[in-house]
C-alpha positions in Angstrom: 72.8 -70.7 44.8 70.0 -72.2 46.9 69.3 -68.8 48.5 69.0 -67.2 45.1 66.6 -69.9 44.0 64.4 -69.4 47.1 64.4 -65.7 46.6 63.4 -66.1 43.0 60.5 -68.4 43.9 59.3 -65.9 46.6 59.5 -63.1 44.0 57.5 -65.0 41.4 54.9 -66.0 44.1 54.6 -62.4 45.2 54.2 -61.1 41.6 51.6 -63.8 40.9 49.6 -62.8 44.0 49.7 -59.1 43.0 48.5 -60.0 39.5 45.6 -61.8 40.9 44.7 -59.0 43.4 44.9 -56.4 40.5 42.5 -58.4 38.4 39.2 -56.9 37.6 36.3 -57.9 39.8 33.8 -57.0 37.1 34.3 -57.3 33.4 31.8 -56.2 30.7 32.2 -57.3 27.1 30.1 -56.3 24.1 28.5 -59.3 22.5 26.5 -57.9 19.6 24.1 -55.1 19.0 22.5 -54.2 22.4 23.8 -57.3 24.1 26.6 -57.5 26.7 28.2 -60.2 28.8 29.2 -59.3 32.4 31.6 -61.5 34.3 32.3 -61.7 38.0 34.5 -64.0 40.1 34.3 -66.1 43.2 36.4 -68.8 44.9 35.3 -72.4 44.4 37.3 -75.2 46.0 40.4 -73.0 46.2 40.3 -71.6 42.7 39.1 -68.3 41.3 36.2 -69.1 39.0 34.3 -66.8 36.6 30.6 -66.5 36.3 28.9 -65.0 33.3 25.6 -63.1 33.0 24.0 -61.3 30.1 22.3 -57.9 29.9 20.3 -56.3 27.1 19.8 -52.6 26.6 16.4 -51.7 25.3 14.4 -48.4 24.7 12.7 -49.0 28.1 15.6 -49.9 30.2 18.0 -52.8 30.7 17.1 -56.4 31.2 19.6 -58.5 33.2 19.9 -62.3 33.1 21.3 -63.8 36.3 23.0 -61.8 39.0 26.7 -61.4 39.9 28.3 -64.2 41.9 30.5 -61.8 43.7 28.3 -60.1 46.3 30.5 -57.0 46.2 29.5 -56.4 42.6 25.7 -56.0 42.8 25.8 -52.2 42.9 29.0 -51.7 40.7 27.2 -53.6 37.9 24.2 -51.3 38.1 26.5 -48.3 38.2 28.5 -49.5 35.2 25.4 -50.1 33.2 24.0 -46.7 34.0 27.3 -45.0 33.1 27.7 -46.9 29.9 24.2 -46.6 28.5 22.5 -43.9 30.6 19.7 -46.4 31.3 18.7 -48.2 34.5 18.3 -51.9 35.0 14.5 -52.5 35.2 14.3 -56.3 35.3 16.3 -59.4 36.1 15.6 -63.1 35.5 17.6 -65.7 37.4 18.0 -69.1 35.6 18.2 -71.4 38.6 18.4 -71.4 42.4 22.2 -71.6 42.9 23.8 -68.5 44.5 25.8 -67.7 41.4 22.5 -66.9 39.7 20.2 -65.7 42.5 22.6 -64.1 45.0 21.7 -60.5 44.0 17.9 -60.9 43.8 17.2 -59.5 47.3 19.5 -56.6 46.7 17.8 -55.8 43.4 14.4 -56.1 44.9 15.4 -53.3 47.3 16.5 -51.2 44.3 13.0 -51.5 42.8 14.1 -53.8 40.0 11.5 -56.4 38.9 13.1 -59.8 39.6 11.8 -63.1 38.2 12.4 -66.8 38.7 10.3 -69.8 37.9 8.0 -71.3 40.6 10.3 -74.3 41.0 13.4 -72.0 41.4 11.5 -70.1 44.1 10.6 -73.3 45.9 14.2 -74.5 45.9 15.5 -71.0 46.9 13.2 -71.0 49.9 14.2 -74.6 50.8 17.9 -73.8 50.6 17.7 -70.3 52.2 18.8 -68.6 49.0 17.6 -65.2 47.7 14.2 -65.0 46.1 12.6 -63.0 43.3 9.6 -60.8 43.7 7.7 -62.2 40.6 7.3 -65.9 39.6 7.2 -67.4 36.1 4.6 -70.2 36.0 5.1 -71.5 32.5 7.5 -70.8 29.6 7.0 -67.1 28.9 7.7 -64.6 26.2 8.7 -61.2 27.6 8.6 -57.9 25.8 10.8 -55.0 26.9 11.1 -51.9 24.7 12.0 -53.0 21.2 13.0 -56.6 22.1 11.3 -59.9 22.8 12.8 -63.0 24.5 11.5 -66.2 26.0 12.2 -68.5 28.9 12.3 -72.3 28.3 12.4 -75.1 30.9 13.9 -78.1 29.0 14.0 -80.5 32.0 16.4 -81.3 34.8 20.1 -81.1 34.1 22.6 -79.1 36.1 19.8 -78.5 38.6 16.2 -79.5 38.9 15.0 -76.0 37.8 17.5 -74.8 35.2 16.0 -72.7 32.4 17.5 -71.1 29.3 16.6 -67.8 27.7 16.3 -67.3 23.9 16.4 -64.2 21.8 14.9 -65.3 18.5 15.8 -62.4 16.3 19.4 -62.4 17.3 19.6 -66.2 17.8 21.3 -65.8 21.2 21.0 -68.6 23.8 21.6 -67.6 27.4 22.3 -71.2 28.6 23.8 -70.3 32.0 25.1 -73.2 34.1 23.3 -75.9 32.1 25.8 -75.3 29.3 29.5 -75.8 29.8 32.5 -74.1 28.2 34.2 -76.0 25.4 37.3 -76.0 27.6 35.6 -77.6 30.6 36.6 -81.2 31.0 33.7 -82.0 33.3 30.1 -80.9 33.9 31.3 -79.1 37.1 29.2 -79.2 40.2 26.7 -82.1 40.1 25.4 -81.9 43.7 21.9 -81.0 42.5 22.2 -82.5 39.0 20.0 -85.1 37.3 22.8 -87.3 35.9 20.3 -89.5 34.1 18.4 -86.8 32.3 21.1 -84.2 31.7 21.8 -85.4 28.1 18.1 -85.6 27.2 17.7 -82.0 28.5 20.5 -80.7 26.3 19.0 -82.5 23.3 15.7 -80.7 23.9 17.5 -77.3 23.9 19.3 -78.2 20.7 16.1 -79.4 19.0 14.2 -76.3 20.0 16.9 -73.7 19.2 18.7 -74.8 16.1 21.9 -73.2 15.0 22.2 -70.4 17.6 24.7 -67.6 16.7 25.8 -67.2 20.3 25.7 -69.6 23.3 26.4 -68.0 26.7 27.7 -70.4 29.3 27.4 -70.0 33.0 31.2 -70.2 33.6 34.4 -69.9 31.7 34.6 -69.2 27.9 31.4 -68.2 26.2 32.7 -67.5 22.7 32.0 -70.9 21.0 28.6 -72.2 19.8 30.1 -75.7 20.0 29.6 -75.5 23.8 26.2 -77.2 23.3 27.7 -80.2 21.5 30.5 -80.4 24.0 28.1 -80.3 26.9 26.0 -83.0 25.3 29.0 -85.3 24.8 29.9 -84.9 28.5 26.3 -85.5 29.6 26.0 -88.6 27.5 29.2 -89.9 29.1 27.8 -89.1 32.5 24.5 -90.9 31.6 26.4 -94.1 30.6 28.4 -94.0 33.8 25.4 -93.5 36.0 23.4 -96.2 34.3 26.0 -99.0 35.0 
């Protein structure tokens, strides 16, 4: 009986490992209209963690917001976009200096894609030996590409000193990246570069500026609930109270 139990456990373990290895390294999901969410994966503290980015298909090419976390997916993402939409990626904005956002910048520079970060993100990337963009955003900026407009906004320090969000006014889409957490997250995640005191105030600024978004794209995990903003605020307020003691 004991031998059967051991064999059963080994079989289940093997099947689980196979299921993980057969998982997709890159997933693309339609959001709305010309907007898509792409998800890649990486290992973090022994667990497989997802990372979300957004891309927008315009008349003049594709704009990408953040780069894949999985370094093997830089080119497959470009290929998938080209095959799906018959358009190239022409620009990419990274929302802060961590590698799950900036990792592909150097690669995309070599492909002739216009890459952007804020000046502060560039300074932190250089300091931490992370990949850097070719073009710098000095202030909050409205970009136009093809038939679309979108804006960058720096609300203050939170997840990192340099985190920005991207807002699509007409579609009311907020690309919050790692500043915003999934409603299923029980913590604010990695806080090694966070401002624990200001995090809540930063979220409030985002909520005050962009009222009632239709979609809120988080940096990791589930991105299908607009309640992610309120959930993140609640955790940030709890963190503030704890750090103020």
